[in-house]
C-alpha positions as CSV (number, residue, x, y, z in Angstrom):
1,M,-0.1,0.0,0.0
2,G,2.9,1.8,0.6
3,V,2.2,2.7,4.0
4,E,3.7,3.4,7.0
5,P,1.5,1.9,9.7
6,Y,-0.2,4.6,12.2
7,V,-0.4,2.5,15.2
8,D,2.1,-0.7,15.3
9,E,2.0,-2.4,18.9
10,A,1.6,-6.1,20.1
11,Y,-2.2,-5.3,20.0
12,Y,-3.1,-4.0,17.0
13,V,-1.3,-2.6,13.8
14,G,-3.5,0.3,12.4
15,F,-3.1,1.6,8.8
16,K,-5.0,5.0,7.4
17,V,-5.3,5.4,2.7
18,G,-6.7,8.0,1.6
19,D,-9.9,7.6,4.0
20,Q,-9.5,4.1,4.7
21,E,-8.8,2.4,6.8
22,L,-7.2,-1.3,7.7
23,G,-6.0,-2.5,10.9
24,L,-4.9,-5.9,12.0
25,D,-5.4,-7.8,14.7
26,P,-2.4,-10.0,15.7
27,N,-4.1,-12.3,18.5
28,G,-7.5,-12.1,16.3
29,H,-7.3,-15.6,16.3
30,N,-7.5,-15.8,20.4
31,A,-11.4,-14.5,20.2
32,G,-12.5,-17.1,17.1
33,M,-11.3,-14.8,14.0
34,T,-10.3,-17.8,11.3
35,G,-8.7,-15.2,8.8
36,P,-9.4,-11.2,7.5
37,V,-12.3,-9.5,9.0
38,G,-14.5,-7.0,7.4
39,S,-15.7,-4.1,9.6
40,W,-17.9,-1.0,9.2
41,H,-17.3,2.2,11.1
42,V,-21.0,3.3,12.7
43,N,-22.3,6.5,14.4
44,D,-23.7,4.6,17.6
45,I,-22.1,0.4,17.8
46,K,-25.1,0.1,20.3
47,K,-27.8,0.4,18.8
48,S,-26.4,-1.1,15.3
49,L,-25.1,-4.1,17.2
50,Q,-28.9,-5.0,18.6
51,L,-29.7,-4.0,14.7
52,L,-27.4,-7.1,13.6
53,F,-29.1,-9.1,17.0
54,D,-32.6,-8.5,15.7
55,A,-31.4,-9.6,12.1
56,G,-30.5,-13.6,13.8
57,A,-26.6,-11.9,14.2
58,R,-25.1,-13.7,17.0
59,A,-21.9,-12.7,19.7
60,Q,-18.5,-12.5,18.4
61,Q,-17.0,-9.8,20.8
62,E,-18.4,-7.9,23.0
63,V,-17.7,-4.3,22.7
64,K,-14.4,-3.0,23.3
65,D,-12.1,0.0,23.8
66,V,-9.0,-0.3,22.0
67,G,-7.7,3.1,23.2
68,G,-8.3,6.6,22.7
69,G,-12.8,5.8,23.0
70,K,-11.6,4.0,19.1
71,L,-14.4,1.3,19.5
72,I,-15.1,-2.2,17.8
73,A,-17.0,-5.6,18.3
74,S,-18.1,-8.4,16.6
75,V,-21.0,-10.0,15.3
76,K,-21.2,-13.6,13.4
77,D,-24.4,-13.7,10.6
78,A,-27.1,-16.5,10.1
79,D,-24.3,-17.8,7.3
80,N,-20.7,-17.7,10.4
81,N,-19.4,-14.9,8.6
82,I,-17.7,-12.6,10.8
83,I,-18.8,-8.6,10.4
84,G,-17.0,-6.1,13.0
85,L,-17.6,-2.7,13.7
86,I,-16.1,0.8,14.1
87,Q,-17.1,3.3,16.7
88,S,-14.6,5.7,16.3
89,P,-14.5,8.7,19.1
């Protein structure tokens, strides 16, 4: 991608490419992740999670503050696809 990470820690490596963010979780396998997880930026992570739960999704990772007020969470949909959510502070 030709850019250096803006965060490079043992728990997270983050890149900004234009208006997109690419985040790598080197410990994702501990949370049941077996491959890349696409994450959607949302304004209200709790409301967005509830909408996904109402549509049949199951919690994969509860809401977690990863620093500076940035919140992440993930669910598994009915087809066992993992969907990530990110709420910026």
